[in-house]
PDB file with SEQRES, HELIX, SHEET and CRYST1 records, atoms N, CA, C and O in Angstrom:
SEQRES   1 A   83  MET SER SER PRO ALA ALA ILE LEU HIS SER ASP ALA SER          
SEQRES   2 A   83  GLY SER ARG LEU ALA SER ARG GLY ASP LEU THR SER PHE          
SEQRES   3 A   83  PHE MET GLN LEU SER ALA ASP ILE GLY ALA ASP SER TYR          
SEQRES   4 A   83  MET LEU VAL ALA MET VAL HIS ASP GLN ASP ARG ASN ASP          
SEQRES   5 A   83  ALA ARG ILE VAL SER SER ASN TRP ILE PHE ASP ALA ILE          
SEQRES   6 A   83  GLU LEU ILE GLY LYS ARG LEU ILE ALA ASN LEU ALA LEU          
SEQRES   7 A   83  GLY PRO LEU THR ALA                                          
HELIX    1 AA1 ALA A    5  HIS A    9  1                                   5    
HELIX    2 AA2 ARG A   20  ILE A   34  1                                  15    
HELIX    3 AA3 PHE A   62  ALA A   77  1                                  16    
SHEET    1 AA1 2 MET A  40  HIS A  46  0                                        
SHEET    2 AA1 2 ASN A  51  SER A  58 -1                                        
CRYST1    1.000    1.000    1.000  90.00  90.00  90.00 P 1           1          
ATOM      1  N   MET A   1     102.531  57.816  40.970  1.00  0.00           N  
ATOM      2  CA  MET A   1     101.834  57.456  42.178  1.00  0.00           C  
ATOM      3  C   MET A   1     102.838  56.956  43.204  1.00  0.00           C  
ATOM      4  O   MET A   1     103.690  56.119  42.906  1.00  0.00           O  
ATOM      5  N   SER A   2     102.725  57.474  44.396  1.00  0.00           N  
ATOM      6  CA  SER A   2     103.622  57.006  45.448  1.00  0.00           C  
ATOM      7  C   SER A   2     102.889  56.162  46.483  1.00  0.00           C  
ATOM      8  O   SER A   2     103.504  55.704  47.446  1.00  0.00           O  
ATOM      9  N   SER A   3     101.616  55.952  46.307  1.00  0.00           N  
ATOM     10  CA  SER A   3     100.825  55.172  47.258  1.00  0.00           C  
ATOM     11  C   SER A   3     100.910  53.688  46.928  1.00  0.00           C  
ATOM     12  O   SER A   3     101.407  53.310  45.867  1.00  0.00           O  
ATOM     13  N   PRO A   4     100.427  52.852  47.833  1.00  0.00           N  
ATOM     14  CA  PRO A   4     100.412  51.414  47.549  1.00  0.00           C  
ATOM     15  C   PRO A   4      99.563  51.070  46.333  1.00  0.00           C  
ATOM     16  O   PRO A   4      99.756  50.021  45.719  1.00  0.00           O  
ATOM     17  N   ALA A   5      98.627  51.942  45.980  1.00  0.00           N  
ATOM     18  CA  ALA A   5      97.795  51.681  44.805  1.00  0.00           C  
ATOM     19  C   ALA A   5      98.637  51.615  43.544  1.00  0.00           C  
ATOM     20  O   ALA A   5      98.224  51.011  42.554  1.00  0.00           O  
ATOM     21  N   ALA A   6      99.819  52.230  43.567  1.00  0.00           N  
ATOM     22  CA  ALA A   6     100.708  52.182  42.412  1.00  0.00           C  
ATOM     23  C   ALA A   6     101.100  50.751  42.081  1.00  0.00           C  
ATOM     24  O   ALA A   6     101.389  50.442  40.925  1.00  0.00           O  
ATOM     25  N   ILE A   7     101.115  49.877  43.077  1.00  0.00           N  
ATOM     26  CA  ILE A   7     101.437  48.466  42.844  1.00  0.00           C  
ATOM     27  C   ILE A   7     100.451  47.866  41.850  1.00  0.00           C  
ATOM     28  O   ILE A   7     100.836  47.086  40.979  1.00  0.00           O  
ATOM     29  N   LEU A   8      99.200  48.226  41.980  1.00  0.00           N  
ATOM     30  CA  LEU A   8      98.172  47.660  41.118  1.00  0.00           C  
ATOM     31  C   LEU A   8      98.158  48.282  39.735  1.00  0.00           C  
ATOM     32  O   LEU A   8      97.666  47.666  38.790  1.00  0.00           O  
ATOM     33  N   HIS A   9      98.694  49.507  39.593  1.00  0.00           N  
ATOM     34  CA  HIS A   9      98.632  50.219  38.326  1.00  0.00           C  
ATOM     35  C   HIS A   9      99.921  50.139  37.524  1.00  0.00           C  
ATOM     36  O   HIS A   9      99.935  50.535  36.359  1.00  0.00           O  
ATOM     37  N   SER A  10     100.975  49.653  38.094  1.00  0.00           N  
ATOM     38  CA  SER A  10     102.266  49.633  37.423  1.00  0.00           C  
ATOM     39  C   SER A  10     102.539  48.263  36.831  1.00  0.00           C  
ATOM     40  O   SER A  10     102.710  47.284  37.558  1.00  0.00           O  
ATOM     41  N   ASP A  11     102.578  48.197  35.510  1.00  0.00           N  
ATOM     42  CA  ASP A  11     102.909  46.935  34.851  1.00  0.00           C  
ATOM     43  C   ASP A  11     104.398  46.645  34.946  1.00  0.00           C  
ATOM     44  O   ASP A  11     104.810  45.487  34.886  1.00  0.00           O  
ATOM     45  N   ALA A  12     105.216  47.696  35.095  1.00  0.00           N  
ATOM     46  CA  ALA A  12     106.662  47.528  35.154  1.00  0.00           C  
ATOM     47  C   ALA A  12     107.111  46.991  36.508  1.00  0.00           C  
ATOM     48  O   ALA A  12     108.194  46.416  36.626  1.00  0.00           O  
ATOM     49  N   SER A  13     106.292  47.176  37.508  1.00  0.00           N  
ATOM     50  CA  SER A  13     106.661  46.752  38.856  1.00  0.00           C  
ATOM     51  C   SER A  13     106.636  45.237  38.967  1.00  0.00           C  
ATOM     52  O   SER A  13     105.722  44.580  38.468  1.00  0.00           O  
ATOM     53  N   GLY A  14     107.649  44.693  39.625  1.00  0.00           N  
ATOM     54  CA  GLY A  14     107.676  43.260  39.867  1.00  0.00           C  
ATOM     55  C   GLY A  14     106.863  42.882  41.087  1.00  0.00           C  
ATOM     56  O   GLY A  14     106.675  41.700  41.373  1.00  0.00           O  
ATOM     57  N   SER A  15     106.376  43.892  41.813  1.00  0.00           N  
ATOM     58  CA  SER A  15     105.611  43.644  43.031  1.00  0.00           C  
ATOM     59  C   SER A  15     104.197  43.205  42.691  1.00  0.00           C  
ATOM     60  O   SER A  15     103.527  43.802  41.849  1.00  0.00           O  
ATOM     61  N   ARG A  16     103.767  42.165  43.353  1.00  0.00           N  
ATOM     62  CA  ARG A  16     102.405  41.669  43.198  1.00  0.00           C  
ATOM     63  C   ARG A  16     101.886  41.280  44.573  1.00  0.00           C  
ATOM     64  O   ARG A  16     102.653  41.006  45.496  1.00  0.00           O  
ATOM     65  N   LEU A  17     100.586  41.262  44.681  1.00  0.00           N  
ATOM     66  CA  LEU A  17      99.958  40.799  45.913  1.00  0.00           C  
ATOM     67  C   LEU A  17      99.821  39.287  45.795  1.00  0.00           C  
ATOM     68  O   LEU A  17      98.848  38.783  45.232  1.00  0.00           O  
ATOM     69  N   ALA A  18     100.799  38.572  46.326  1.00  0.00           N  
ATOM     70  CA  ALA A  18     100.880  37.129  46.123  1.00  0.00           C  
ATOM     71  C   ALA A  18     100.326  36.310  47.285  1.00  0.00           C  
ATOM     72  O   ALA A  18     100.167  35.095  47.164  1.00  0.00           O  
ATOM     73  N   SER A  19     100.034  36.958  48.401  1.00  0.00           N  
ATOM     74  CA  SER A  19      99.553  36.209  49.560  1.00  0.00           C  
ATOM     75  C   SER A  19      98.560  37.057  50.344  1.00  0.00           C  
ATOM     76  O   SER A  19      98.404  38.251  50.092  1.00  0.00           O  
ATOM     77  N   ARG A  20      97.898  36.422  51.292  1.00  0.00           N  
ATOM     78  CA  ARG A  20      96.983  37.165  52.169  1.00  0.00           C  
ATOM     79  C   ARG A  20      97.743  38.198  52.985  1.00  0.00           C  
ATOM     80  O   ARG A  20      97.224  39.280  53.262  1.00  0.00           O  
ATOM     81  N   GLY A  21      98.974  37.869  53.372  1.00  0.00           N  
ATOM     82  CA  GLY A  21      99.809  38.816  54.102  1.00  0.00           C  
ATOM     83  C   GLY A  21     100.115  40.049  53.272  1.00  0.00           C  
ATOM     84  O   GLY A  21     100.099  41.169  53.783  1.00  0.00           O  
ATOM     85  N   ASP A  22     100.399  39.841  51.972  1.00  0.00           N  
ATOM     86  CA  ASP A  22     100.632  40.970  51.069  1.00  0.00           C  
ATOM     87  C   ASP A  22      99.384  41.836  50.966  1.00  0.00           C  
ATOM     88  O   ASP A  22      99.470  43.064  50.975  1.00  0.00           O  
ATOM     89  N   LEU A  23      98.225  41.193  50.868  1.00  0.00           N  
ATOM     90  CA  LEU A  23      96.962  41.917  50.761  1.00  0.00           C  
ATOM     91  C   LEU A  23      96.693  42.729  52.021  1.00  0.00           C  
ATOM     92  O   LEU A  23      96.287  43.889  51.942  1.00  0.00           O  
ATOM     93  N   THR A  24      96.917  42.127  53.173  1.00  0.00           N  
ATOM     94  CA  THR A  24      96.730  42.830  54.442  1.00  0.00           C  
ATOM     95  C   THR A  24      97.673  44.017  54.551  1.00  0.00           C  
ATOM     96  O   THR A  24      97.257  45.107  54.945  1.00  0.00           O  
ATOM     97  N   SER A  25      98.936  43.817  54.206  1.00  0.00           N  
ATOM     98  CA  SER A  25      99.907  44.917  54.248  1.00  0.00           C  
ATOM     99  C   SER A  25      99.515  46.037  53.302  1.00  0.00           C  
ATOM    100  O   SER A  25      99.622  47.214  53.645  1.00  0.00           O  
ATOM    101  N   PHE A  26      99.058  45.668  52.106  1.00  0.00           N  
ATOM    102  CA  PHE A  26      98.620  46.653  51.121  1.00  0.00           C  
ATOM    103  C   PHE A  26      97.486  47.509  51.675  1.00  0.00           C  
ATOM    104  O   PHE A  26      97.539  48.736  51.602  1.00  0.00           O  
ATOM    105  N   PHE A  27      96.454  46.858  52.233  1.00  0.00           N  
ATOM    106  CA  PHE A  27      95.317  47.610  52.753  1.00  0.00           C  
ATOM    107  C   PHE A  27      95.672  48.431  53.984  1.00  0.00           C  
ATOM    108  O   PHE A  27      95.143  49.529  54.163  1.00  0.00           O  
ATOM    109  N   MET A  28      96.549  47.924  54.827  1.00  0.00           N  
ATOM    110  CA  MET A  28      96.976  48.700  55.995  1.00  0.00           C  
ATOM    111  C   MET A  28      97.698  49.975  55.557  1.00  0.00           C  
ATOM    112  O   MET A  28      97.447  51.049  56.103  1.00  0.00           O  
ATOM    113  N   GLN A  29      98.593  49.860  54.574  1.00  0.00           N  
ATOM    114  CA  GLN A  29      99.327  51.025  54.090  1.00  0.00           C  
ATOM    115  C   GLN A  29      98.400  51.979  53.347  1.00  0.00           C  
ATOM    116  O   GLN A  29      98.494  53.194  53.524  1.00  0.00           O  
ATOM    117  N   LEU A  30      97.509  51.445  52.519  1.00  0.00           N  
ATOM    118  CA  LEU A  30      96.563  52.280  51.788  1.00  0.00           C  
ATOM    119  C   LEU A  30      95.660  53.041  52.752  1.00  0.00           C  
ATOM    120  O   LEU A  30      95.407  54.230  52.556  1.00  0.00           O  
ATOM    121  N   SER A  31      95.174  52.370  53.785  1.00  0.00           N  
ATOM    122  CA  SER A  31      94.336  53.026  54.794  1.00  0.00           C  
ATOM    123  C   SER A  31      95.093  54.155  55.474  1.00  0.00           C  
ATOM    124  O   SER A  31      94.543  55.237  55.682  1.00  0.00           O  
ATOM    125  N   ALA A  32      96.343  53.911  55.819  1.00  0.00           N  
ATOM    126  CA  ALA A  32      97.164  54.949  56.452  1.00  0.00           C  
ATOM    127  C   ALA A  32      97.381  56.119  55.502  1.00  0.00           C  
ATOM    128  O   ALA A  32      97.333  57.275  55.921  1.00  0.00           O  
ATOM    129  N   ASP A  33      97.619  55.829  54.225  1.00  0.00           N  
ATOM    130  CA  ASP A  33      97.865  56.886  53.239  1.00  0.00           C  
ATOM    131  C   ASP A  33      96.667  57.805  53.050  1.00  0.00           C  
ATOM    132  O   ASP A  33      96.833  59.006  52.838  1.00  0.00           O  
ATOM    133  N   ILE A  34      95.461  57.251  53.124  1.00  0.00           N  
ATOM    134  CA  ILE A  34      94.271  58.076  52.892  1.00  0.00           C  
ATOM    135  C   ILE A  34      93.597  58.516  54.184  1.00  0.00           C  
ATOM    136  O   ILE A  34      92.572  59.197  54.149  1.00  0.00           O  
ATOM    137  N   GLY A  35      94.161  58.135  55.314  1.00  0.00           N  
ATOM    138  CA  GLY A  35      93.624  58.557  56.603  1.00  0.00           C  
ATOM    139  C   GLY A  35      92.392  57.794  57.045  1.00  0.00           C  
ATOM    140  O   GLY A  35      91.595  58.301  57.834  1.00  0.00           O  
ATOM    141  N   ALA A  36      92.230  56.577  56.542  1.00  0.00           N  
ATOM    142  CA  ALA A  36      91.078  55.755  56.930  1.00  0.00           C  
ATOM    143  C   ALA A  36      91.412  54.949  58.181  1.00  0.00           C  
ATOM    144  O   ALA A  36      92.539  54.481  58.348  1.00  0.00           O  
ATOM    145  N   ASP A  37      90.435  54.795  59.046  1.00  0.00           N  
ATOM    146  CA  ASP A  37      90.624  53.996  60.253  1.00  0.00           C  
ATOM    147  C   ASP A  37      90.441  52.507  59.999  1.00  0.00           C  
ATOM    148  O   ASP A  37      91.029  51.674  60.688  1.00  0.00           O  
ATOM    149  N   SER A  38      89.626  52.180  59.011  1.00  0.00           N  
ATOM    150  CA  SER A  38      89.332  50.771  58.783  1.00  0.00           C  
ATOM    151  C   SER A  38      89.137  50.501  57.299  1.00  0.00           C  
ATOM    152  O   SER A  38      88.961  51.416  56.494  1.00  0.00           O  
ATOM    153  N   TYR A  39      89.172  49.220  56.962  1.00  0.00           N  
ATOM    154  CA  TYR A  39      88.971  48.798  55.580  1.00  0.00           C  
ATOM    155  C   TYR A  39      88.276  47.442  55.572  1.00  0.00           C  
ATOM    156  O   TYR A  39      88.332  46.685  56.540  1.00  0.00           O  
ATOM    157  N   MET A  40      87.620  47.161  54.452  1.00  0.00           N  
ATOM    158  CA  MET A  40      87.026  45.846  54.255  1.00  0.00           C  
ATOM    159  C   MET A  40      86.922  45.606  52.755  1.00  0.00           C  
ATOM    160  O   MET A  40      86.366  46.425  52.023  1.00  0.00           O  
ATOM    161  N   LEU A  41      87.457  44.484  52.307  1.00  0.00           N  
ATOM    162  CA  LEU A  41      87.314  44.053  50.924  1.00  0.00           C  
ATOM    163  C   LEU A  41      86.298  42.925  50.917  1.00  0.00           C  
ATOM    164  O   LEU A  41      86.484  41.898  51.569  1.00  0.00           O  
ATOM    165  N   VAL A  42      85.218  43.131  50.169  1.00  0.00           N  
ATOM    166  CA  VAL A  42      84.108  42.183  50.150  1.00  0.00           C  
ATOM    167  C   VAL A  42      83.948  41.628  48.740  1.00  0.00           C  
ATOM    168  O   VAL A  42      83.928  42.382  47.767  1.00  0.00           O  
ATOM    169  N   ALA A  43      83.836  40.326  48.635  1.00  0.00           N  
ATOM    170  CA  ALA A  43      83.509  39.681  47.365  1.00  0.00           C  
ATOM    171  C   ALA A  43      82.021  39.353  47.400  1.00  0.00           C  
ATOM    172  O   ALA A  43      81.536  38.719  48.338  1.00  0.00           O  
ATOM    173  N   MET A  44      81.312  39.785  46.383  1.00  0.00           N  
ATOM    174  CA  MET A  44      79.884  39.505  46.313  1.00  0.00           C  
ATOM    175  C   MET A  44      79.663  38.219  45.527  1.00  0.00           C  
ATOM    176  O   MET A  44      80.134  38.074  44.399  1.00  0.00           O  
ATOM    177  N   VAL A  45      78.945  37.299  46.136  1.00  0.00           N  
ATOM    178  CA  VAL A  45      78.597  36.037  45.499  1.00  0.00           C  
ATOM    179  C   VAL A  45      77.113  36.096  45.191  1.00  0.00           C  
ATOM    180  O   VAL A  45      76.288  36.269  46.089  1.00  0.00           O  
ATOM    181  N   HIS A  46      76.780  35.953  43.929  1.00  0.00           N  
ATOM    182  CA  HIS A  46      75.385  36.053  43.506  1.00  0.00           C  
ATOM    183  C   HIS A  46      74.795  34.654  43.392  1.00  0.00           C  
ATOM    184  O   HIS A  46      75.098  33.904  42.465  1.00  0.00           O  
ATOM    185  N   ASP A  47      73.945  34.325  44.358  1.00  0.00           N  
ATOM    186  CA  ASP A  47      73.256  33.042  44.347  1.00  0.00           C  
ATOM    187  C   ASP A  47      71.930  33.199  43.614  1.00  0.00           C  
ATOM    188  O   ASP A  47      71.613  34.276  43.109  1.00  0.00           O  
ATOM    189  N   GLN A  48      71.168  32.126  43.560  1.00  0.00           N  
ATOM    190  CA  GLN A  48      69.892  32.147  42.855  1.00  0.00           C  
ATOM    191  C   GLN A  48      68.912  33.155  43.443  1.00  0.00           C  
ATOM    192  O   GLN A  48      68.250  33.885  42.706  1.00  0.00           O  
ATOM    193  N   ASP A  49      68.821  33.194  44.763  1.00  0.00           N  
ATOM    194  CA  ASP A  49      67.792  34.024  45.379  1.00  0.00           C  
ATOM    195  C   ASP A  49      68.329  35.196  46.193  1.00  0.00           C  
ATOM    196  O   ASP A  49      67.539  35.995  46.696  1.00  0.00           O  
ATOM    197  N   ARG A  50      69.647  35.324  46.337  1.00  0.00           N  
ATOM    198  CA  ARG A  50      70.168  36.433  47.134  1.00  0.00           C  
ATOM    199  C   ARG A  50      71.638  36.677  46.817  1.00  0.00           C  
ATOM    200  O   ARG A  50      72.305  35.867  46.174  1.00  0.00           O  
ATOM    201  N   ASN A  51      72.116  37.825  47.291  1.00  0.00           N  
ATOM    202  CA  ASN A  51      73.526  38.163  47.188  1.00  0.00           C  
ATOM    203  C   ASN A  51      74.176  37.920  48.541  1.00  0.00           C  
ATOM    204  O   ASN A  51      73.631  38.307  49.575  1.00  0.00           O  
ATOM    205  N   ASP A  52      75.321  37.290  48.533  1.00  0.00           N  
ATOM    206  CA  ASP A  52      76.022  36.964  49.764  1.00  0.00           C  
ATOM    207  C   ASP A  52      77.366  37.678  49.776  1.00  0.00           C  
ATOM    208  O   ASP A  52      78.072  37.714  48.768  1.00  0.00           O  
ATOM    209  N   ALA A  53      77.713  38.246  50.930  1.00  0.00           N  
ATOM    210  CA  ALA A  53      78.993  38.936  51.084  1.00  0.00           C  
ATOM    211  C   ALA A  53      80.008  37.982  51.686  1.00  0.00           C  
ATOM    212  O   ALA A  53      79.759  37.358  52.718  1.00  0.00           O  
ATOM    213  N   ARG A  54      81.140  37.879  51.039  1.00  0.00           N  
ATOM    214  CA  ARG A  54      82.260  37.110  51.586  1.00  0.00           C  
ATOM    215  C   ARG A  54      83.394  38.084  51.849  1.00  0.00           C  
ATOM    216  O   ARG A  54      83.872  38.754  50.933  1.00  0.00           O  
ATOM    217  N   ILE A  55      83.817  38.160  53.081  1.00  0.00           N  
ATOM    218  CA  ILE A  55      84.855  39.109  53.473  1.00  0.00           C  
ATOM    219  C   ILE A  55      86.214  38.508  53.134  1.00  0.00           C  
ATOM    220  O   ILE A  55      86.593  37.453  53.643  1.00  0.00           O  
ATOM    221  N   VAL A  56      86.938  39.206  52.261  1.00  0.00           N  
ATOM    222  CA  VAL A  56      88.248  38.749  51.814  1.00  0.00           C  
ATOM    223  C   VAL A  56      89.335  39.258  52.749  1.00  0.00           C  
ATOM    224  O   VAL A  56      90.236  38.513  53.135  1.00  0.00           O  
ATOM    225  N   SER A  57      89.241  40.533  53.108  1.00  0.00           N  
ATOM    226  CA  SER A  57      90.233  41.146  53.991  1.00  0.00           C  
ATOM    227  C   SER A  57      89.566  42.285  54.744  1.00  0.00           C  
ATOM    228  O   SER A  57      88.774  43.036  54.175  1.00  0.00           O  
ATOM    229  N   SER A  58      89.887  42.409  56.022  1.00  0.00           N  
ATOM    230  CA  SER A  58      89.268  43.438  56.844  1.00  0.00           C  
ATOM    231  C   SER A  58      90.072  43.644  58.118  1.00  0.00           C  
ATOM    232  O   SER A  58      90.731  42.728  58.609  1.00  0.00           O  
ATOM    233  N   ASN A  59      90.008  44.865  58.645  1.00  0.00           N  
ATOM    234  CA  ASN A  59      90.596  45.090  59.968  1.00  0.00           C  
ATOM    235  C   ASN A  59      89.499  45.398  60.990  1.00  0.00           C  
ATOM    236  O   ASN A  59      89.780  45.915  62.071  1.00  0.00           O  
ATOM    237  N   TRP A  60      88.257  45.079  60.646  1.00  0.00           N  
ATOM    238  CA  TRP A  60      87.155  45.205  61.590  1.00  0.00           C  
ATOM    239  C   TRP A  60      87.286  44.096  62.626  1.00  0.00           C  
ATOM    240  O   TRP A  60      87.800  43.017  62.334  1.00  0.00           O  
ATOM    241  N   ILE A  61      86.821  44.372  63.829  1.00  0.00           N  
ATOM    242  CA  ILE A  61      86.812  43.311  64.828  1.00  0.00           C  
ATOM    243  C   ILE A  61      85.649  42.355  64.521  1.00  0.00           C  
ATOM    244  O   ILE A  61      84.623  42.760  63.974  1.00  0.00           O  
ATOM    245  N   PHE A  62      85.827  41.112  64.877  1.00  0.00           N  
ATOM    246  CA  PHE A  62      84.848  40.071  64.576  1.00  0.00           C  
ATOM    247  C   PHE A  62      83.464  40.430  65.107  1.00  0.00           C  
ATOM    248  O   PHE A  62      82.463  40.228  64.419  1.00  0.00           O  
ATOM    249  N   ASP A  63      83.404  40.957  66.318  1.00  0.00           N  
ATOM    250  CA  ASP A  63      82.111  41.286  66.930  1.00  0.00           C  
ATOM    251  C   ASP A  63      81.358  42.346  66.137  1.00  0.00           C  
ATOM    252  O   ASP A  63      80.131  42.291  66.053  1.00  0.00           O  
ATOM    253  N   ALA A  64      82.061  43.304  65.557  1.00  0.00           N  
ATOM    254  CA  ALA A  64      81.399  44.340  64.752  1.00  0.00           C  
ATOM    255  C   ALA A  64      80.783  43.728  63.501  1.00  0.00           C  
ATOM    256  O   ALA A  64      79.668  44.079  63.114  1.00  0.00           O  
ATOM    257  N   ILE A  65      81.506  42.821  62.877  1.00  0.00           N  
ATOM    258  CA  ILE A  65      80.982  42.147  61.684  1.00  0.00           C  
ATOM    259  C   ILE A  65      79.755  41.321  62.046  1.00  0.00           C  
ATOM    260  O   ILE A  65      78.753  41.349  61.331  1.00  0.00           O  
ATOM    261  N   GLU A  66      79.827  40.592  63.144  1.00  0.00           N  
ATOM    262  CA  GLU A  66      78.694  39.780  63.583  1.00  0.00           C  
ATOM    263  C   GLU A  66      77.499  40.651  63.971  1.00  0.00           C  
ATOM    264  O   GLU A  66      76.352  40.286  63.714  1.00  0.00           O  
ATOM    265  N   LEU A  67      77.767  41.796  64.586  1.00  0.00           N  
ATOM    266  CA  LEU A  67      76.697  42.680  65.039  1.00  0.00           C  
ATOM    267  C   LEU A  67      75.899  43.254  63.871  1.00  0.00           C  
ATOM    268  O   LEU A  67      74.669  43.250  63.901  1.00  0.00           O  
ATOM    269  N   ILE A  68      76.588  43.746  62.847  1.00  0.00           N  
ATOM    270  CA  ILE A  68      75.841  44.338  61.731  1.00  0.00           C  
ATOM    271  C   ILE A  68      75.368  43.290  60.740  1.00  0.00           C  
ATOM    272  O   ILE A  68      74.368  43.501  60.053  1.00  0.00           O  
ATOM    273  N   GLY A  69      76.058  42.176  60.652  1.00  0.00           N  
ATOM    274  CA  GLY A  69      75.622  41.076  59.805  1.00  0.00           C  
ATOM    275  C   GLY A  69      76.082  41.199  58.361  1.00  0.00           C  
ATOM    276  O   GLY A  69      76.290  42.293  57.837  1.00  0.00           O  
ATOM    277  N   LYS A  70      76.231  40.043  57.743  1.00  0.00           N  
ATOM    278  CA  LYS A  70      76.702  40.010  56.362  1.00  0.00           C  
ATOM    279  C   LYS A  70      75.660  40.530  55.378  1.00  0.00           C  
ATOM    280  O   LYS A  70      76.008  40.993  54.292  1.00  0.00           O  
ATOM    281  N   ARG A  71      74.396  40.457  55.748  1.00  0.00           N  
ATOM    282  CA  ARG A  71      73.358  40.984  54.852  1.00  0.00           C  
ATOM    283  C   ARG A  71      73.502  42.493  54.697  1.00  0.00           C  
ATOM    284  O   ARG A  71      73.416  43.010  53.583  1.00  0.00           O  
ATOM    285  N   LEU A  72      73.722  43.213  55.811  1.00  0.00           N  
ATOM    286  CA  LEU A  72      73.922  44.661  55.731  1.00  0.00           C  
ATOM    287  C   LEU A  72      75.221  44.981  55.000  1.00  0.00           C  
ATOM    288  O   LEU A  72      75.274  45.931  54.219  1.00  0.00           O  
ATOM    289  N   ILE A  73      76.261  44.201  55.245  1.00  0.00           N  
ATOM    290  CA  ILE A  73      77.523  44.405  54.530  1.00  0.00           C  
ATOM    291  C   ILE A  73      77.306  44.229  53.028  1.00  0.00           C  
ATOM    292  O   ILE A  73      77.831  45.007  52.232  1.00  0.00           O  
ATOM    293  N   ALA A  74      76.542  43.219  52.638  1.00  0.00           N  
ATOM    294  CA  ALA A  74      76.231  43.007  51.221  1.00  0.00           C  
ATOM    295  C   ALA A  74      75.464  44.187  50.653  1.00  0.00           C  
ATOM    296  O   ALA A  74      75.765  44.644  49.550  1.00  0.00           O  
ATOM    297  N   ASN A  75      74.476  44.691  51.389  1.00  0.00           N  
ATOM    298  CA  ASN A  75      73.706  45.844  50.920  1.00  0.00           C  
ATOM    299  C   ASN A  75      74.587  47.078  50.767  1.00  0.00           C  
ATOM    300  O   ASN A  75      74.430  47.842  49.815  1.00  0.00           O  
ATOM    301  N   LEU A  76      75.513  47.275  51.703  1.00  0.00           N  
ATOM    302  CA  LEU A  76      76.446  48.402  51.592  1.00  0.00           C  
ATOM    303  C   LEU A  76      77.356  48.236  50.378  1.00  0.00           C  
ATOM    304  O   LEU A  76      77.615  49.196  49.653  1.00  0.00           O  
ATOM    305  N   ALA A  77      77.836  47.020  50.162  1.00  0.00           N  
ATOM    306  CA  ALA A  77      78.735  46.761  49.031  1.00  0.00           C  
ATOM    307  C   ALA A  77      78.039  46.973  47.695  1.00  0.00           C  
ATOM    308  O   ALA A  77      78.679  47.347  46.712  1.00  0.00           O  
ATOM    309  N   LEU A  78      76.747  46.738  47.655  1.00  0.00           N  
ATOM    310  CA  LEU A  78      75.988  46.913  46.413  1.00  0.00           C  
ATOM    311  C   LEU A  78      75.406  48.313  46.266  1.00  0.00           C  
ATOM    312  O   LEU A  78      74.778  48.619  45.253  1.00  0.00           O  
ATOM    313  N   GLY A  79      75.609  49.165  47.267  1.00  0.00           N  
ATOM    314  CA  GLY A  79      75.043  50.510  47.257  1.00  0.00           C  
ATOM    315  C   GLY A  79      75.719  51.445  46.272  1.00  0.00           C  
ATOM    316  O   GLY A  79      76.771  51.123  45.720  1.00  0.00           O  
ATOM    317  N   PRO A  80      75.111  52.604  46.053  1.00  0.00           N  
ATOM    318  CA  PRO A  80      75.612  53.558  45.055  1.00  0.00           C  
ATOM    319  C   PRO A  80      76.908  54.269  45.453  1.00  0.00           C  
ATOM    320  O   PRO A  80      77.557  54.865  44.592  1.00  0.00           O  
ATOM    321  N   LEU A  81      77.300  54.227  46.712  1.00  0.00           N  
ATOM    322  CA  LEU A  81      78.486  54.957  47.152  1.00  0.00           C  
ATOM    323  C   LEU A  81      79.741  54.097  47.223  1.00  0.00           C  
ATOM    324  O   LEU A  81      80.786  54.580  47.658  1.00  0.00           O  
ATOM    325  N   THR A  82      79.665  52.849  46.813  1.00  0.00           N  
ATOM    326  CA  THR A  82      80.829  51.968  46.868  1.00  0.00           C  
ATOM    327  C   THR A  82      81.412  51.784  45.481  1.00  0.00           C  
ATOM    328  O   THR A  82      80.719  51.891  44.469  1.00  0.00           O  
ATOM    329  N   ALA A  83      82.712  51.504  45.463  1.00  0.00           N  
ATOM    330  CA  ALA A  83      83.393  51.338  44.170  1.00  0.00           C  
ATOM    331  C   ALA A  83      83.532  49.883  43.823  1.00  0.00           C  
ATOM    332  O   ALA A  83      84.079  49.548  42.773  1.00  0.00           O  
TER     333      ALA A  83                                                      
END                                                                             
């Protein structure tokens, strides 16, 4: 693998995502490698009565996130087309 994803799959590599800056750089390079315009890493928090989306890393503008809302982001993250 020559993509940034190789960092996550290589046990021999000394490279690790040790900071938020590393994570941002990783996603920026991965997005460029696959031709994606944007990315968002969402952590799902399962509360008693609902699922909440916590955005870990994203290159979306703040207004776009506010416009669609975290509830829709959570529904997308839990949908059948997401990994």
